[in-house]
Each structure stands twice: as structure tokens, then as C-alpha cells.
mmCIF file of the N, C-alpha and C atoms, coordinates in Angstrom:
data_MODEL
# 
_entry.id   MODEL 
# 
loop_
_atom_site.group_PDB 
_atom_site.id 
_atom_site.type_symbol 
_atom_site.label_atom_id 
_atom_site.label_alt_id 
_atom_site.label_comp_id 
_atom_site.label_asym_id 
_atom_site.label_entity_id 
_atom_site.label_seq_id 
_atom_site.pdbx_PDB_ins_code 
_atom_site.Cartn_x 
_atom_site.Cartn_y 
_atom_site.Cartn_z 
_atom_site.occupancy 
_atom_site.B_iso_or_equiv 
_atom_site.pdbx_formal_charge 
_atom_site.auth_seq_id 
_atom_site.auth_comp_id 
_atom_site.auth_asym_id 
_atom_site.auth_atom_id 
_atom_site.pdbx_PDB_model_num 
ATOM 1   N N  . MET A 1 1  ? 15.552  15.296  12.645 1.00 0.00 ? 1  MET A N  1 
ATOM 2   C CA . MET A 1 1  ? 15.807  14.805  11.310 1.00 0.00 ? 1  MET A CA 1 
ATOM 3   C C  . MET A 1 1  ? 15.411  13.327  11.238 1.00 0.00 ? 1  MET A C  1 
ATOM 4   N N  . SER A 1 2  ? 14.785  12.954  10.158 1.00 0.00 ? 2  SER A N  1 
ATOM 5   C CA . SER A 1 2  ? 14.363  11.568  9.975  1.00 0.00 ? 2  SER A CA 1 
ATOM 6   C C  . SER A 1 2  ? 15.538  10.689  9.586  1.00 0.00 ? 2  SER A C  1 
ATOM 7   N N  . SER A 1 3  ? 15.471  9.452   10.049 1.00 0.00 ? 3  SER A N  1 
ATOM 8   C CA . SER A 1 3  ? 16.506  8.494   9.678  1.00 0.00 ? 3  SER A CA 1 
ATOM 9   C C  . SER A 1 3  ? 16.243  7.988   8.264  1.00 0.00 ? 3  SER A C  1 
ATOM 10  N N  . ILE A 1 4  ? 17.247  7.405   7.668  1.00 0.00 ? 4  ILE A N  1 
ATOM 11  C CA . ILE A 1 4  ? 17.106  6.848   6.321  1.00 0.00 ? 4  ILE A CA 1 
ATOM 12  C C  . ILE A 1 4  ? 16.020  5.775   6.294  1.00 0.00 ? 4  ILE A C  1 
ATOM 13  N N  . GLU A 1 5  ? 15.888  5.019   7.394  1.00 0.00 ? 5  GLU A N  1 
ATOM 14  C CA . GLU A 1 5  ? 14.855  3.981   7.466  1.00 0.00 ? 5  GLU A CA 1 
ATOM 15  C C  . GLU A 1 5  ? 13.464  4.598   7.474  1.00 0.00 ? 5  GLU A C  1 
ATOM 16  N N  . GLU A 1 6  ? 13.298  5.688   8.208  1.00 0.00 ? 6  GLU A N  1 
ATOM 17  C CA . GLU A 1 6  ? 11.987  6.357   8.260  1.00 0.00 ? 6  GLU A CA 1 
ATOM 18  C C  . GLU A 1 6  ? 11.633  6.966   6.916  1.00 0.00 ? 6  GLU A C  1 
ATOM 19  N N  . ILE A 1 7  ? 12.611  7.555   6.249  1.00 0.00 ? 7  ILE A N  1 
ATOM 20  C CA . ILE A 1 7  ? 12.377  8.133   4.923  1.00 0.00 ? 7  ILE A CA 1 
ATOM 21  C C  . ILE A 1 7  ? 11.978  7.044   3.937  1.00 0.00 ? 7  ILE A C  1 
ATOM 22  N N  . GLU A 1 8  ? 12.692  5.932   3.962  1.00 0.00 ? 8  GLU A N  1 
ATOM 23  C CA . GLU A 1 8  ? 12.375  4.826   3.052  1.00 0.00 ? 8  GLU A CA 1 
ATOM 24  C C  . GLU A 1 8  ? 10.988  4.264   3.350  1.00 0.00 ? 8  GLU A C  1 
ATOM 25  N N  . LEU A 1 9  ? 10.649  4.123   4.617  1.00 0.00 ? 9  LEU A N  1 
ATOM 26  C CA . LEU A 1 9  ? 9.329   3.619   4.971  1.00 0.00 ? 9  LEU A CA 1 
ATOM 27  C C  . LEU A 1 9  ? 8.230   4.529   4.439  1.00 0.00 ? 9  LEU A C  1 
ATOM 28  N N  . GLU A 1 10 ? 8.432   5.828   4.509  1.00 0.00 ? 10 GLU A N  1 
ATOM 29  C CA . GLU A 1 10 ? 7.430   6.774   3.992  1.00 0.00 ? 10 GLU A CA 1 
ATOM 30  C C  . GLU A 1 10 ? 7.146   6.530   2.518  1.00 0.00 ? 10 GLU A C  1 
ATOM 31  N N  . HIS A 1 11 ? 8.153   6.102   1.776  1.00 0.00 ? 11 HIS A N  1 
ATOM 32  C CA . HIS A 1 11 ? 7.962   5.807   0.355  1.00 0.00 ? 11 HIS A CA 1 
ATOM 33  C C  . HIS A 1 11 ? 7.067   4.588   0.136  1.00 0.00 ? 11 HIS A C  1 
ATOM 34  N N  . HIS A 1 12 ? 6.953   3.744   1.144  1.00 0.00 ? 12 HIS A N  1 
ATOM 35  C CA . HIS A 1 12 ? 6.203   2.486   1.009  1.00 0.00 ? 12 HIS A CA 1 
ATOM 36  C C  . HIS A 1 12 ? 4.909   2.458   1.818  1.00 0.00 ? 12 HIS A C  1 
ATOM 37  N N  . ARG A 1 13 ? 4.641   3.498   2.571  1.00 0.00 ? 13 ARG A N  1 
ATOM 38  C CA . ARG A 1 13 ? 3.488   3.501   3.474  1.00 0.00 ? 13 ARG A CA 1 
ATOM 39  C C  . ARG A 1 13 ? 2.167   3.252   2.740  1.00 0.00 ? 13 ARG A C  1 
ATOM 40  N N  . ALA A 1 14 ? 1.971   3.865   1.592  1.00 0.00 ? 14 ALA A N  1 
ATOM 41  C CA . ALA A 1 14 ? 0.725   3.674   0.837  1.00 0.00 ? 14 ALA A CA 1 
ATOM 42  C C  . ALA A 1 14 ? 0.586   2.227   0.371  1.00 0.00 ? 14 ALA A C  1 
ATOM 43  N N  . GLN A 1 15 ? 1.691   1.612   -0.044 1.00 0.00 ? 15 GLN A N  1 
ATOM 44  C CA . GLN A 1 15 ? 1.642   0.219   -0.484 1.00 0.00 ? 15 GLN A CA 1 
ATOM 45  C C  . GLN A 1 15 ? 1.342   -0.716  0.682  1.00 0.00 ? 15 GLN A C  1 
ATOM 46  N N  . ILE A 1 16 ? 1.891   -0.423  1.842  1.00 0.00 ? 16 ILE A N  1 
ATOM 47  C CA . ILE A 1 16 ? 1.607   -1.235  3.033  1.00 0.00 ? 16 ILE A CA 1 
ATOM 48  C C  . ILE A 1 16 ? 0.116   -1.178  3.357  1.00 0.00 ? 16 ILE A C  1 
ATOM 49  N N  . LEU A 1 17 ? -0.460  0.011   3.329  1.00 0.00 ? 17 LEU A N  1 
ATOM 50  C CA . LEU A 1 17 ? -1.893  0.153   3.591  1.00 0.00 ? 17 LEU A CA 1 
ATOM 51  C C  . LEU A 1 17 ? -2.706  -0.621  2.551  1.00 0.00 ? 17 LEU A C  1 
ATOM 52  N N  . HIS A 1 18 ? -2.326  -0.504  1.287  1.00 0.00 ? 18 HIS A N  1 
ATOM 53  C CA . HIS A 1 18 ? -3.009  -1.227  0.216  1.00 0.00 ? 18 HIS A CA 1 
ATOM 54  C C  . HIS A 1 18 ? -2.952  -2.737  0.468  1.00 0.00 ? 18 HIS A C  1 
ATOM 55  N N  . ASP A 1 19 ? -1.766  -3.234  0.833  1.00 0.00 ? 19 ASP A N  1 
ATOM 56  C CA . ASP A 1 19 ? -1.601  -4.664  1.096  1.00 0.00 ? 19 ASP A CA 1 
ATOM 57  C C  . ASP A 1 19 ? -2.439  -5.128  2.283  1.00 0.00 ? 19 ASP A C  1 
ATOM 58  N N  . MET A 1 20 ? -2.491  -4.319  3.338  1.00 0.00 ? 20 MET A N  1 
ATOM 59  C CA . MET A 1 20 ? -3.290  -4.686  4.514  1.00 0.00 ? 20 MET A CA 1 
ATOM 60  C C  . MET A 1 20 ? -4.779  -4.726  4.166  1.00 0.00 ? 20 MET A C  1 
ATOM 61  N N  . ARG A 1 21 ? -5.233  -3.742  3.396  1.00 0.00 ? 21 ARG A N  1 
ATOM 62  C CA . ARG A 1 21 ? -6.648  -3.765  2.962  1.00 0.00 ? 21 ARG A CA 1 
ATOM 63  C C  . ARG A 1 21 ? -6.937  -5.010  2.134  1.00 0.00 ? 21 ARG A C  1 
ATOM 64  N N  . ALA A 1 22 ? -6.004  -5.397  1.287  1.00 0.00 ? 22 ALA A N  1 
ATOM 65  C CA . ALA A 1 22 ? -6.180  -6.599  0.473  1.00 0.00 ? 22 ALA A CA 1 
ATOM 66  C C  . ALA A 1 22 ? -6.272  -7.843  1.352  1.00 0.00 ? 22 ALA A C  1 
ATOM 67  N N  . LEU A 1 23 ? -5.476  -7.904  2.417  1.00 0.00 ? 23 LEU A N  1 
ATOM 68  C CA . LEU A 1 23 ? -5.560  -9.045  3.340  1.00 0.00 ? 23 LEU A CA 1 
ATOM 69  C C  . LEU A 1 23 ? -6.925  -9.097  4.019  1.00 0.00 ? 23 LEU A C  1 
ATOM 70  N N  . VAL A 1 24 ? -7.414  -7.954  4.468  1.00 0.00 ? 24 VAL A N  1 
ATOM 71  C CA . VAL A 1 24 ? -8.743  -7.922  5.088  1.00 0.00 ? 24 VAL A CA 1 
ATOM 72  C C  . VAL A 1 24 ? -9.784  -8.418  4.097  1.00 0.00 ? 24 VAL A C  1 
ATOM 73  N N  . GLU A 1 25 ? -9.736  -7.924  2.869  1.00 0.00 ? 25 GLU A N  1 
ATOM 74  C CA . GLU A 1 25 ? -10.714 -8.336  1.857  1.00 0.00 ? 25 GLU A CA 1 
ATOM 75  C C  . GLU A 1 25 ? -10.602 -9.828  1.538  1.00 0.00 ? 25 GLU A C  1 
ATOM 76  N N  . LYS A 1 26 ? -9.388  -10.349 1.523  1.00 0.00 ? 26 LYS A N  1 
ATOM 77  C CA . LYS A 1 26 ? -9.191  -11.781 1.285  1.00 0.00 ? 26 LYS A CA 1 
ATOM 78  C C  . LYS A 1 26 ? -9.935  -12.605 2.329  1.00 0.00 ? 26 LYS A C  1 
ATOM 79  N N  . TYR A 1 27 ? -9.771  -12.260 3.597  1.00 0.00 ? 27 TYR A N  1 
ATOM 80  C CA . TYR A 1 27 ? -10.405 -13.033 4.658  1.00 0.00 ? 27 TYR A CA 1 
ATOM 81  C C  . TYR A 1 27 ? -11.898 -12.732 4.785  1.00 0.00 ? 27 TYR A C  1 
ATOM 82  N N  . ARG A 1 28 ? -12.319 -11.527 4.401  1.00 0.00 ? 28 ARG A N  1 
ATOM 83  C CA . ARG A 1 28 ? -13.761 -11.250 4.354  1.00 0.00 ? 28 ARG A CA 1 
ATOM 84  C C  . ARG A 1 28 ? -14.426 -12.174 3.339  1.00 0.00 ? 28 ARG A C  1 
ATOM 85  N N  . ALA A 1 29 ? -13.790 -12.353 2.188  1.00 0.00 ? 29 ALA A N  1 
ATOM 86  C CA . ALA A 1 29 ? -14.343 -13.232 1.159  1.00 0.00 ? 29 ALA A CA 1 
ATOM 87  C C  . ALA A 1 29 ? -14.412 -14.669 1.654  1.00 0.00 ? 29 ALA A C  1 
ATOM 88  N N  . ILE A 1 30 ? -13.385 -15.122 2.356  1.00 0.00 ? 30 ILE A N  1 
ATOM 89  C CA . ILE A 1 30 ? -13.385 -16.492 2.877  1.00 0.00 ? 30 ILE A CA 1 
ATOM 90  C C  . ILE A 1 30 ? -14.529 -16.682 3.871  1.00 0.00 ? 30 ILE A C  1 
ATOM 91  N N  . PHE A 1 31 ? -14.747 -15.699 4.756  1.00 0.00 ? 31 PHE A N  1 
ATOM 92  C CA . PHE A 1 31 ? -15.872 -15.782 5.688  1.00 0.00 ? 31 PHE A CA 1 
ATOM 93  C C  . PHE A 1 31 ? -17.180 -15.880 4.909  1.00 0.00 ? 31 PHE A C  1 
ATOM 94  N N  . ASP A 1 32 ? -17.334 -15.077 3.859  1.00 0.00 ? 32 ASP A N  1 
ATOM 95  C CA . ASP A 1 32 ? -18.564 -15.096 3.062  1.00 0.00 ? 32 ASP A CA 1 
ATOM 96  C C  . ASP A 1 32 ? -18.794 -16.465 2.434  1.00 0.00 ? 32 ASP A C  1 
ATOM 97  N N  . TRP A 1 33 ? -17.714 -17.100 1.977  1.00 0.00 ? 33 TRP A N  1 
ATOM 98  C CA . TRP A 1 33 ? -17.851 -18.412 1.339  1.00 0.00 ? 33 TRP A CA 1 
ATOM 99  C C  . TRP A 1 33 ? -18.157 -19.497 2.352  1.00 0.00 ? 33 TRP A C  1 
ATOM 100 N N  . ASP A 1 34 ? -17.500 -19.432 3.509  1.00 0.00 ? 34 ASP A N  1 
ATOM 101 C CA . ASP A 1 34 ? -17.543 -20.534 4.465  1.00 0.00 ? 34 ASP A CA 1 
ATOM 102 C C  . ASP A 1 34 ? -18.639 -20.442 5.516  1.00 0.00 ? 34 ASP A C  1 
ATOM 103 N N  . VAL A 1 35 ? -19.167 -19.244 5.747  1.00 0.00 ? 35 VAL A N  1 
ATOM 104 C CA . VAL A 1 35 ? -20.104 -19.065 6.853  1.00 0.00 ? 35 VAL A CA 1 
ATOM 105 C C  . VAL A 1 35 ? -21.401 -18.425 6.335  1.00 0.00 ? 35 VAL A C  1 
ATOM 106 N N  . PRO A 1 36 ? -22.416 -19.254 6.075  1.00 0.00 ? 36 PRO A N  1 
ATOM 107 C CA . PRO A 1 36 ? -23.685 -18.682 5.617  1.00 0.00 ? 36 PRO A CA 1 
ATOM 108 C C  . PRO A 1 36 ? -24.285 -17.774 6.695  1.00 0.00 ? 36 PRO A C  1 
ATOM 109 N N  . GLY A 1 37 ? -24.810 -16.644 6.295  1.00 0.00 ? 37 GLY A N  1 
ATOM 110 C CA . GLY A 1 37 ? -25.433 -15.729 7.239  1.00 0.00 ? 37 GLY A CA 1 
ATOM 111 C C  . GLY A 1 37 ? -24.450 -15.085 8.196  1.00 0.00 ? 37 GLY A C  1 
ATOM 112 N N  . VAL A 1 38 ? -23.214 -14.923 7.773  1.00 0.00 ? 38 VAL A N  1 
ATOM 113 C CA . VAL A 1 38 ? -22.173 -14.357 8.630  1.00 0.00 ? 38 VAL A CA 1 
ATOM 114 C C  . VAL A 1 38 ? -22.536 -12.932 9.062  1.00 0.00 ? 38 VAL A C  1 
ATOM 115 N N  . ASN A 1 39 ? -22.235 -12.605 10.305 1.00 0.00 ? 39 ASN A N  1 
ATOM 116 C CA . ASN A 1 39 ? -22.362 -11.242 10.803 1.00 0.00 ? 39 ASN A CA 1 
ATOM 117 C C  . ASN A 1 39 ? -21.090 -10.515 10.342 1.00 0.00 ? 39 ASN A C  1 
ATOM 118 N N  . GLN A 1 40 ? -21.196 -9.740  9.272  1.00 0.00 ? 40 GLN A N  1 
ATOM 119 C CA . GLN A 1 40 ? -20.006 -9.162  8.652  1.00 0.00 ? 40 GLN A CA 1 
ATOM 120 C C  . GLN A 1 40 ? -19.268 -8.200  9.575  1.00 0.00 ? 40 GLN A C  1 
ATOM 121 N N  . ALA A 1 41 ? -19.996 -7.428  10.373 1.00 0.00 ? 41 ALA A N  1 
ATOM 122 C CA . ALA A 1 41 ? -19.336 -6.496  11.289 1.00 0.00 ? 41 ALA A CA 1 
ATOM 123 C C  . ALA A 1 41 ? -18.494 -7.255  12.310 1.00 0.00 ? 41 ALA A C  1 
ATOM 124 N N  . LYS A 1 42 ? -19.041 -8.342  12.846 1.00 0.00 ? 42 LYS A N  1 
ATOM 125 C CA . LYS A 1 42 ? -18.284 -9.148  13.809 1.00 0.00 ? 42 LYS A CA 1 
ATOM 126 C C  . LYS A 1 42 ? -17.101 -9.831  13.127 1.00 0.00 ? 42 LYS A C  1 
ATOM 127 N N  . ALA A 1 43 ? -17.331 -10.358 11.935 1.00 0.00 ? 43 ALA A N  1 
ATOM 128 C CA . ALA A 1 43 ? -16.245 -10.995 11.189 1.00 0.00 ? 43 ALA A CA 1 
ATOM 129 C C  . ALA A 1 43 ? -15.128 -9.986  10.911 1.00 0.00 ? 43 ALA A C  1 
ATOM 130 N N  . ASP A 1 44 ? -15.496 -8.763  10.540 1.00 0.00 ? 44 ASP A N  1 
ATOM 131 C CA . ASP A 1 44 ? -14.493 -7.723  10.284 1.00 0.00 ? 44 ASP A CA 1 
ATOM 132 C C  . ASP A 1 44 ? -13.648 -7.454  11.524 1.00 0.00 ? 44 ASP A C  1 
ATOM 133 N N  . ARG A 1 45 ? -14.306 -7.339  12.674 1.00 0.00 ? 45 ARG A N  1 
ATOM 134 C CA . ARG A 1 45 ? -13.565 -7.102  13.922 1.00 0.00 ? 45 ARG A CA 1 
ATOM 135 C C  . ARG A 1 45 ? -12.619 -8.258  14.223 1.00 0.00 ? 45 ARG A C  1 
ATOM 136 N N  . LEU A 1 46 ? -13.086 -9.476  14.030 1.00 0.00 ? 46 LEU A N  1 
ATOM 137 C CA . LEU A 1 46 ? -12.252 -10.653 14.288 1.00 0.00 ? 46 LEU A CA 1 
ATOM 138 C C  . LEU A 1 46 ? -11.062 -10.718 13.327 1.00 0.00 ? 46 LEU A C  1 
ATOM 139 N N  . ILE A 1 47 ? -11.305 -10.408 12.070 1.00 0.00 ? 47 ILE A N  1 
ATOM 140 C CA . ILE A 1 47 ? -10.234 -10.419 11.070 1.00 0.00 ? 47 ILE A CA 1 
ATOM 141 C C  . ILE A 1 47 ? -9.174  -9.378  11.417 1.00 0.00 ? 47 ILE A C  1 
ATOM 142 N N  . VAL A 1 48 ? -9.604  -8.157  11.721 1.00 0.00 ? 48 VAL A N  1 
ATOM 143 C CA . VAL A 1 48 ? -8.650  -7.097  12.054 1.00 0.00 ? 48 VAL A CA 1 
ATOM 144 C C  . VAL A 1 48 ? -7.858  -7.471  13.304 1.00 0.00 ? 48 VAL A C  1 
ATOM 145 N N  . GLN A 1 49 ? -8.514  -8.037  14.306 1.00 0.00 ? 49 GLN A N  1 
ATOM 146 C CA . GLN A 1 49 ? -7.795  -8.445  15.519 1.00 0.00 ? 49 GLN A CA 1 
ATOM 147 C C  . GLN A 1 49 ? -6.797  -9.553  15.209 1.00 0.00 ? 49 GLN A C  1 
ATOM 148 N N  . ALA A 1 50 ? -7.184  -10.501 14.368 1.00 0.00 ? 50 ALA A N  1 
ATOM 149 C CA . ALA A 1 50 ? -6.270  -11.579 13.991 1.00 0.00 ? 50 ALA A CA 1 
ATOM 150 C C  . ALA A 1 50 ? -5.049  -11.026 13.262 1.00 0.00 ? 50 ALA A C  1 
ATOM 151 N N  . LEU A 1 51 ? -5.244  -10.027 12.410 1.00 0.00 ? 51 LEU A N  1 
ATOM 152 C CA . LEU A 1 51 ? -4.114  -9.400  11.719 1.00 0.00 ? 51 LEU A CA 1 
ATOM 153 C C  . LEU A 1 51 ? -3.207  -8.680  12.716 1.00 0.00 ? 51 LEU A C  1 
ATOM 154 N N  . ARG A 1 52 ? -3.803  -7.978  13.682 1.00 0.00 ? 52 ARG A N  1 
ATOM 155 C CA . ARG A 1 52 ? -3.000  -7.319  14.724 1.00 0.00 ? 52 ARG A CA 1 
ATOM 156 C C  . ARG A 1 52 ? -2.185  -8.344  15.509 1.00 0.00 ? 52 ARG A C  1 
ATOM 157 N N  . ASP A 1 53 ? -2.837  -9.439  15.892 1.00 0.00 ? 53 ASP A N  1 
ATOM 158 C CA . ASP A 1 53 ? -2.144  -10.487 16.648 1.00 0.00 ? 53 ASP A CA 1 
ATOM 159 C C  . ASP A 1 53 ? -0.999  -11.077 15.827 1.00 0.00 ? 53 ASP A C  1 
ATOM 160 N N  . ALA A 1 54 ? -1.244  -11.303 14.543 1.00 0.00 ? 54 ALA A N  1 
ATOM 161 C CA . ALA A 1 54 ? -0.211  -11.855 13.669 1.00 0.00 ? 54 ALA A CA 1 
ATOM 162 C C  . ALA A 1 54 ? 0.953   -10.885 13.533 1.00 0.00 ? 54 ALA A C  1 
ATOM 163 N N  . LEU A 1 55 ? 0.669   -9.587  13.402 1.00 0.00 ? 55 LEU A N  1 
ATOM 164 C CA . LEU A 1 55 ? 1.740   -8.594  13.319 1.00 0.00 ? 55 LEU A CA 1 
ATOM 165 C C  . LEU A 1 55 ? 2.547   -8.542  14.606 1.00 0.00 ? 55 LEU A C  1 
ATOM 166 N N  . ASP A 1 56 ? 1.877   -8.657  15.743 1.00 0.00 ? 56 ASP A N  1 
ATOM 167 C CA . ASP A 1 56 ? 2.593   -8.706  17.026 1.00 0.00 ? 56 ASP A CA 1 
ATOM 168 C C  . ASP A 1 56 ? 3.530   -9.909  17.069 1.00 0.00 ? 56 ASP A C  1 
ATOM 169 N N  . LYS A 1 57 ? 3.060   -11.053 16.590 1.00 0.00 ? 57 LYS A N  1 
ATOM 170 C CA . LYS A 1 57 ? 3.879   -12.269 16.570 1.00 0.00 ? 57 LYS A CA 1 
ATOM 171 C C  . LYS A 1 57 ? 5.066   -12.087 15.637 1.00 0.00 ? 57 LYS A C  1 
ATOM 172 N N  . VAL A 1 58 ? 4.822   -11.553 14.448 1.00 0.00 ? 58 VAL A N  1 
ATOM 173 C CA . VAL A 1 58 ? 5.908   -11.307 13.500 1.00 0.00 ? 58 VAL A CA 1 
ATOM 174 C C  . VAL A 1 58 ? 6.929   -10.364 14.124 1.00 0.00 ? 58 VAL A C  1 
ATOM 175 N N  . ALA A 1 59 ? 6.461   -9.289  14.752 1.00 0.00 ? 59 ALA A N  1 
ATOM 176 C CA . ALA A 1 59 ? 7.365   -8.317  15.376 1.00 0.00 ? 59 ALA A CA 1 
ATOM 177 C C  . ALA A 1 59 ? 8.197   -8.967  16.467 1.00 0.00 ? 59 ALA A C  1 
ATOM 178 N N  . SER A 1 60 ? 7.585   -9.817  17.285 1.00 0.00 ? 60 SER A N  1 
ATOM 179 C CA . SER A 1 60 ? 8.325   -10.436 18.386 1.00 0.00 ? 60 SER A CA 1 
ATOM 180 C C  . SER A 1 60 ? 9.327   -11.476 17.877 1.00 0.00 ? 60 SER A C  1 
ATOM 181 N N  . ASP A 1 61 ? 9.131   -11.986 16.675 1.00 0.00 ? 61 ASP A N  1 
ATOM 182 C CA . ASP A 1 61 ? 10.041  -12.981 16.107 1.00 0.00 ? 61 ASP A CA 1 
ATOM 183 C C  . ASP A 1 61 ? 11.220  -12.359 15.351 1.00 0.00 ? 61 ASP A C  1 
ATOM 184 N N  . LEU A 1 62 ? 11.188  -11.036 15.145 1.00 0.00 ? 62 LEU A N  1 
ATOM 185 C CA . LEU A 1 62 ? 12.273  -10.393 14.410 1.00 0.00 ? 62 LEU A CA 1 
ATOM 186 C C  . LEU A 1 62 ? 13.551  -10.368 15.245 1.00 0.00 ? 62 LEU A C  1 
ATOM 187 N N  . PRO A 1 63 ? 14.686  -10.566 14.587 1.00 0.00 ? 63 PRO A N  1 
ATOM 188 C CA . PRO A 1 63 ? 15.965  -10.498 15.323 1.00 0.00 ? 63 PRO A CA 1 
ATOM 189 C C  . PRO A 1 63 ? 16.128  -9.135  15.975 1.00 0.00 ? 63 PRO A C  1 
ATOM 190 N N  . GLY A 1 64 ? 16.648  -9.130  17.188 1.00 0.00 ? 64 GLY A N  1 
ATOM 191 C CA . GLY A 1 64 ? 16.894  -7.871  17.885 1.00 0.00 ? 64 GLY A CA 1 
ATOM 192 C C  . GLY A 1 64 ? 15.682  -7.259  18.520 1.00 0.00 ? 64 GLY A C  1 
ATOM 193 N N  . THR A 1 65 ? 14.568  -7.966  18.513 1.00 0.00 ? 65 THR A N  1 
ATOM 194 C CA . THR A 1 65 ? 13.344  -7.468  19.126 1.00 0.00 ? 65 THR A CA 1 
ATOM 195 C C  . THR A 1 65 ? 13.133  -8.203  20.438 1.00 0.00 ? 65 THR A C  1 
ATOM 196 N N  . ALA A 1 66 ? 12.921  -7.439  21.491 1.00 0.00 ? 66 ALA A N  1 
ATOM 197 C CA . ALA A 1 66 ? 12.669  -8.053  22.797 1.00 0.00 ? 66 ALA A CA 1 
ATOM 198 C C  . ALA A 1 66 ? 11.354  -8.810  22.764 1.00 0.00 ? 66 ALA A C  1 
ATOM 199 N N  . ALA A 1 67 ? 11.346  -10.000 23.286 1.00 0.00 ? 67 ALA A N  1 
ATOM 200 C CA . ALA A 1 67 ? 10.120  -10.803 23.344 1.00 0.00 ? 67 ALA A CA 1 
ATOM 201 C C  . ALA A 1 67 ? 9.157   -10.191 24.323 1.00 0.00 ? 67 ALA A C  1 
ATOM 202 N N  . LYS A 1 68 ? 7.872   -10.222 23.957 1.00 0.00 ? 68 LYS A N  1 
ATOM 203 C CA . LYS A 1 68 ? 6.828   -9.752  24.876 1.00 0.00 ? 68 LYS A CA 1 
ATOM 204 C C  . LYS A 1 68 ? 6.569   -10.810 25.925 1.00 0.00 ? 68 LYS A C  1 
ATOM 205 N N  . SER A 1 69 ? 6.205   -10.351 27.110 1.00 0.00 ? 69 SER A N  1 
ATOM 206 C CA . SER A 1 69 ? 5.863   -11.329 28.156 1.00 0.00 ? 69 SER A CA 1 
ATOM 207 C C  . SER A 1 69 ? 4.383   -11.423 28.326 1.00 0.00 ? 69 SER A C  1 
# 
């Protein structure tokens, strides 16, 4: 049986995906403005990795979350 938290998260999963795509597009646009001749595929990989790293940092900073070593 799913927990109330899992059920509630399912209601928001589509919005989370939408928000993450918007963040990627935001930083893709910044790369386009700031870096003439940008390699978009490489920029995309770097942006996605930066978002993953930021999420890891946010997760490790949450109360009750064990710090990563």
C-alpha cells in the first residue's frame, strides 16, 4: 500500500517534470545568449549534470537526511 506522501507526490509528478524541463530551457537560453557557437549537446549534458548535482546538494541539506561522504 502506498503511503500518503507517495500518493500526494503522484499528484504532483507531472508538474515536477514540467518545472525541471523549464529549468533546463532557462539555462539553455542563457548558454545561447552568452556563448557564441555553443555546442548545444555538450551544454545540455552540462546543464543536466549541474541540475543533478544541485538536487543532490538540496537533498543532503534537508533535515533528517544523512550527509553524503
